N, C-alpha and C positions, 0 to 999 in steps of 0.2 A: 176776553173771548178767544177761543182757540181758532187758529187759522187752518186747521185740518179739514178734511172732507167728512161729510156725514156718511154713515154706513150705507145708506141707500145710493149715494153718489158713487161710492167705491164699487158697490155691487153692479150698478149700471155700467160703469166703465169697464169692469171685468167681464160683463156679459153673464153674470150669475144672479140668482135670487139672494136676497138678504139672508134668508135662512141658511143658505149654503155657506155664506161668509161666517155665520155664527157656528155652524158645524165645523168649519175649518179651524176656528178659534178654539173650540172645545177639544179638537184632536191635536192641537199644538202645531198646526200647519201655518197658522198666522199668529202674529203677536197679538195678545189681548190689548184692546184699546184702554187708554187711561179712563178712569171713572171719577166722577165727582164724589164728594162725601156722602151724598144721598144715593149713589149707586148708578145713575145713568151714565152711559158712555159719553165721553167728551169729544 
């Protein structure tokens, strides 16, 4: 199991909405999270 934070935890700590984090990922402002073989973020 990964020891990283969940997207929601990161968003809350940063004071932004989770959709904002995903927007930043798409724009290349944040590194994309690792994904499992099935596709969900790890």
